[in-house]
VEXTI-223864 format. One record per atom (N, C-alpha, C): atom name; residue in one letter; residue number from 0; x, y, z. Coordinates in Angstrom, 1 decimal. Layout:
BEGIN
(CA,A,NUM,(X,Y,Z))
...
END
This chain:
BEGIN
(N,M,0,(-161.2,25.6,-0.9))
(CA,M,0,(-161.2,26.9,-2.1))
(C,M,0,(-160.7,26.7,-3.4))
(N,D,1,(-159.8,25.6,-3.4))
(CA,D,1,(-158.8,25.7,-4.7))
(C,D,1,(-158.9,24.0,-5.2))
(N,A,2,(-159.7,22.7,-4.3))
(CA,A,2,(-159.8,22.0,-4.9))
(C,A,2,(-158.9,20.9,-4.7))
(N,C,3,(-157.9,21.0,-4.3))
(CA,C,3,(-156.3,20.8,-4.1))
(C,C,3,(-156.1,21.2,-2.8))
(N,P,4,(-156.8,19.6,-2.3))
(CA,P,4,(-155.8,19.0,-0.9))
(C,P,4,(-154.9,19.3,-0.6))
(N,T,5,(-154.4,19.2,-1.6))
(CA,T,5,(-152.1,19.5,-1.2))
(C,T,5,(-152.1,20.9,-1.9))
(N,S,6,(-152.8,22.1,-1.6))
(CA,S,6,(-152.6,23.2,-2.0))
(C,S,6,(-151.4,23.9,-0.5))
(N,S,7,(-150.3,24.1,-1.6))
(CA,S,7,(-149.4,25.0,-0.4))
(C,S,7,(-150.4,26.7,-0.3))
(N,R,8,(-150.9,27.0,-1.0))
(CA,R,8,(-152.1,28.7,-0.7))
(C,R,8,(-151.8,28.9,0.5))
(N,C,9,(-151.5,29.5,1.2))
(CA,C,9,(-152.3,30.7,2.1))
(C,C,9,(-151.9,32.1,2.5))
(N,G,10,(-152.1,32.5,3.5))
(CA,G,10,(-153.1,33.7,3.4))
(C,G,10,(-154.1,34.1,2.6))
(N,I,11,(-154.1,35.5,2.5))
(CA,I,11,(-155.6,36.3,2.2))
(C,I,11,(-155.6,36.1,0.5))
(N,E,12,(-153.9,36.2,0.6))
(CA,E,12,(-154.0,36.2,-0.9))
(C,E,12,(-154.2,35.2,-1.8))
(N,G,13,(-153.4,33.9,-1.0))
(CA,G,13,(-154.1,32.5,-1.6))
(C,G,13,(-155.3,32.8,-1.9))
(N,V,14,(-156.3,32.5,-0.7))
(CA,V,14,(-157.6,32.5,-0.8))
(C,V,14,(-158.2,33.4,-2.1))
(N,L,15,(-157.2,34.7,-2.2))
(CA,L,15,(-158.1,35.7,-3.2))
(C,L,15,(-157.8,34.8,-4.7))
(N,E,16,(-156.1,33.9,-5.1))
(CA,E,16,(-155.7,33.6,-6.1))
(C,E,16,(-156.9,32.5,-6.1))
(N,A,17,(-157.3,31.3,-5.2))
(CA,A,17,(-158.3,30.4,-4.9))
(C,A,17,(-159.7,30.8,-6.0))
(N,Y,18,(-159.8,31.6,-5.0))
(CA,Y,18,(-161.5,32.4,-5.2))
(C,Y,18,(-161.0,32.6,-6.7))
(N,H,19,(-160.8,33.9,-7.6))
(CA,H,19,(-160.4,33.9,-9.0))
(C,H,19,(-160.2,32.6,-10.1))
(N,R,20,(-159.6,31.5,-9.4))
(CA,R,20,(-159.3,30.6,-10.3))
(C,R,20,(-160.8,29.7,-9.9))
(N,S,21,(-161.3,29.4,-8.9))
(CA,S,21,(-162.4,29.1,-9.3))
(C,S,21,(-163.5,29.3,-10.2))
(N,L,22,(-163.4,31.4,-10.2))
(CA,L,22,(-164.6,31.4,-11.3))
(C,L,22,(-164.4,31.3,-13.0))
(N,R,23,(-163.4,30.5,-13.0))
(CA,R,23,(-162.9,30.3,-13.8))
(C,R,23,(-163.8,28.8,-14.5))
(N,S,24,(-164.1,27.6,-13.6))
(CA,S,24,(-164.7,26.7,-13.5))
(C,S,24,(-166.7,26.5,-12.8))
(N,V,25,(-166.8,27.2,-12.4))
(CA,V,25,(-168.0,27.5,-11.5))
(C,V,25,(-168.8,29.3,-12.2))
(N,Q,26,(-170.3,28.6,-12.4))
(CA,Q,26,(-171.2,29.5,-13.2))
(C,Q,26,(-171.6,30.5,-12.1))
(N,L,27,(-171.8,31.9,-11.3))
(CA,L,27,(-172.7,31.6,-10.4))
(C,L,27,(-173.8,32.2,-10.8))
(N,Y,28,(-174.8,32.2,-9.7))
(CA,Y,28,(-176.7,32.4,-10.1))
(C,Y,28,(-177.2,32.1,-8.6))
(N,G,29,(-178.4,32.6,-8.1))
(CA,G,29,(-178.4,32.9,-7.2))
(C,G,29,(-179.9,32.4,-6.3))
(N,P,30,(-180.2,32.2,-6.0))
(CA,P,30,(-180.2,33.1,-4.3))
(C,P,30,(-178.9,32.9,-4.0))
(N,T,31,(-178.6,33.9,-3.6))
(CA,T,31,(-176.9,33.5,-2.6))
(C,T,31,(-177.7,34.3,-1.6))
(N,N,32,(-177.8,33.1,-0.4))
(CA,N,32,(-178.1,33.0,0.7))
(C,N,32,(-177.4,32.9,1.5))
(N,F,33,(-176.3,34.0,2.1))
(CA,F,33,(-175.6,33.5,3.5))
(C,F,33,(-176.0,33.0,4.6))
(N,A,34,(-176.8,33.5,5.1))
(CA,A,34,(-177.0,33.0,6.3))
(C,A,34,(-177.7,31.9,7.1))
(N,P,35,(-177.7,31.3,6.1))
(CA,P,35,(-177.5,29.8,6.6))
(C,P,35,(-175.9,28.6,7.3))
(N,V,36,(-175.5,29.4,6.3))
(CA,V,36,(-173.6,29.1,6.4))
(C,V,36,(-173.1,29.9,7.6))
(N,V,37,(-173.8,30.8,7.3))
(CA,V,37,(-173.3,31.7,8.6))
(C,V,37,(-173.6,30.9,10.4))
(N,N,38,(-174.5,31.1,10.6))
(CA,N,38,(-175.6,30.1,11.3))
(C,N,38,(-174.9,28.2,11.5))
(N,H,39,(-174.0,27.3,10.6))
(CA,H,39,(-174.0,26.4,10.4))
(C,H,39,(-172.2,27.0,10.5))
(N,V,40,(-171.7,27.8,10.2))
(CA,V,40,(-170.1,27.7,11.1))
(C,V,40,(-170.4,28.2,12.1))
(N,A,41,(-171.0,29.1,13.3))
(CA,A,41,(-171.0,28.9,14.3))
(C,A,41,(-171.5,27.9,14.9))
(N,R,42,(-172.7,27.2,14.6))
(CA,R,42,(-172.7,25.8,15.3))
(C,R,42,(-171.8,24.8,15.5))
(N,S,43,(-170.8,24.5,14.1))
(CA,S,43,(-169.5,24.3,14.3))
(C,S,43,(-168.5,24.7,15.5))
(N,A,44,(-168.1,25.6,15.0))
(CA,A,44,(-168.1,26.7,16.7))
(C,A,44,(-168.2,26.2,17.9))
(N,A,45,(-169.4,26.4,18.1))
(CA,A,45,(-169.8,26.5,19.4))
(C,A,45,(-169.5,25.5,20.0))
(N,A,46,(-170.2,24.1,18.8))
(CA,A,46,(-169.2,23.0,19.3))
(C,A,46,(-167.6,22.2,19.9))
(N,V,47,(-166.9,23.0,19.7))
(CA,V,47,(-164.9,22.8,20.2))
(C,V,47,(-165.2,23.8,21.6))
(N,L,48,(-165.4,22.8,22.7))
(CA,L,48,(-165.7,23.7,23.8))
(C,L,48,(-164.8,23.8,24.7))
(N,D,49,(-163.5,23.4,24.8))
(CA,D,49,(-162.5,23.2,25.1))
(C,D,49,(-161.1,24.3,24.3))
(N,G,50,(-161.7,25.0,23.2))
(CA,G,50,(-161.2,26.5,22.5))
(C,G,50,(-159.9,25.5,22.1))
(N,S,51,(-159.7,24.7,21.5))
(CA,S,51,(-158.1,24.3,20.4))
(C,S,51,(-158.0,25.0,19.0))
(N,Q,52,(-159.6,25.3,19.1))
(CA,Q,52,(-159.9,25.1,17.3))
(C,Q,52,(-160.1,26.9,16.8))
(N,Y,53,(-160.4,27.2,16.7))
(CA,Y,53,(-160.6,28.4,16.3))
(C,Y,53,(-161.6,28.9,14.9))
(N,F,54,(-162.5,29.3,14.8))
(CA,F,54,(-163.0,29.8,13.0))
(C,F,54,(-163.3,31.0,12.8))
(N,V,55,(-162.5,30.8,11.6))
(CA,V,55,(-163.1,32.3,10.5))
(C,V,55,(-163.3,32.2,9.4))
(N,L,56,(-164.7,32.2,9.5))
(CA,L,56,(-166.0,32.6,8.2))
(C,L,56,(-165.1,34.3,7.6))
(N,L,57,(-165.0,33.9,5.6))
(CA,L,57,(-164.5,34.5,5.0))
(C,L,57,(-165.1,34.5,3.9))
(N,I,58,(-166.5,35.7,4.2))
(CA,I,58,(-167.5,35.7,3.0))
(C,I,58,(-166.6,36.6,1.6))
(N,I,59,(-166.5,36.4,0.4))
(CA,I,59,(-166.2,36.5,-0.4))
(C,I,59,(-167.8,36.5,-1.4))
(N,T,60,(-168.0,37.5,-2.0))
(CA,T,60,(-169.7,37.7,-2.7))
(C,T,60,(-169.5,39.0,-4.0))
(N,D,61,(-170.2,38.2,-4.9))
(CA,D,61,(-170.4,39.1,-6.2))
(C,D,61,(-171.3,40.4,-5.7))
(N,G,62,(-172.1,40.4,-4.3))
(CA,G,62,(-172.0,41.4,-4.3))
(C,G,62,(-173.6,41.3,-4.5))
(N,V,63,(-174.1,40.6,-4.9))
(CA,V,63,(-176.2,40.6,-4.3))
(C,V,63,(-176.3,39.2,-3.4))
(N,I,64,(-177.1,39.5,-2.4))
(CA,I,64,(-177.1,38.2,-1.4))
(C,I,64,(-178.2,39.3,-1.3))
(N,S,65,(-179.0,37.2,-0.8))
(CA,S,65,(-180.4,38.1,-1.8))
(C,S,65,(-181.6,37.7,0.2))
(N,D,66,(-180.0,37.5,0.9))
(CA,D,66,(-180.9,37.9,2.0))
(C,D,66,(-179.8,38.1,3.1))
(N,M,67,(-180.2,39.6,2.8))
(CA,M,67,(-178.9,40.5,3.7))
(C,M,67,(-179.1,40.8,4.5))
(N,A,68,(-181.0,40.8,5.1))
(CA,A,68,(-180.9,41.3,6.4))
(C,A,68,(-180.9,40.2,7.5))
(N,Q,69,(-181.6,39.2,6.9))
(CA,Q,69,(-180.5,37.5,7.8))
(C,Q,69,(-179.4,37.1,7.9))
(N,T,70,(-178.9,37.6,7.2))
(CA,T,70,(-177.4,37.4,7.2))
(C,T,70,(-177.1,38.5,8.1))
(N,K,71,(-177.5,40.0,8.3))
(CA,K,71,(-176.4,40.3,8.8))
(C,K,71,(-177.0,40.4,10.2))
(N,E,72,(-178.1,39.7,10.4))
(CA,E,72,(-179.1,39.7,12.5))
(C,E,72,(-178.7,38.0,12.3))
(N,A,73,(-177.4,37.5,11.7))
(CA,A,73,(-177.0,35.8,11.6))
(C,A,73,(-175.8,36.1,12.2))
(N,I,74,(-174.7,37.2,11.5))
(CA,I,74,(-174.1,37.8,12.5))
(C,I,74,(-173.7,38.9,13.2))
(N,V,75,(-174.8,39.2,13.7))
(CA,V,75,(-174.7,40.0,15.1))
(C,V,75,(-175.8,39.2,16.1))
(N,N,76,(-176.0,37.8,15.9))
(CA,N,76,(-176.8,36.8,17.0))
(C,N,76,(-175.1,36.3,17.4))
(N,V,77,(-174.5,35.6,16.1))
(CA,V,77,(-173.3,34.7,16.9))
(C,V,77,(-171.9,35.4,17.4))
(N,S,78,(-171.4,36.6,17.0))
(CA,S,78,(-171.2,37.7,17.4))
(C,S,78,(-170.5,37.5,19.2))
END
């Protein structure tokens, strides 16, 4: 998220710091559709059959989600 592959940021504090820093260089605009992202991550996680990895999807939004109903449905379906 911070566009630096050698970053030492970790934990939620590091994620939020990277998010706030990225806001300085991107412009947010819609539509914001999260259901495809949730489904993509779920497919990636399902492909790891041996349990050697785990996946955490953290969604940080400005509050405007264009496909809220579909996103909720996707989260419920993949949980």
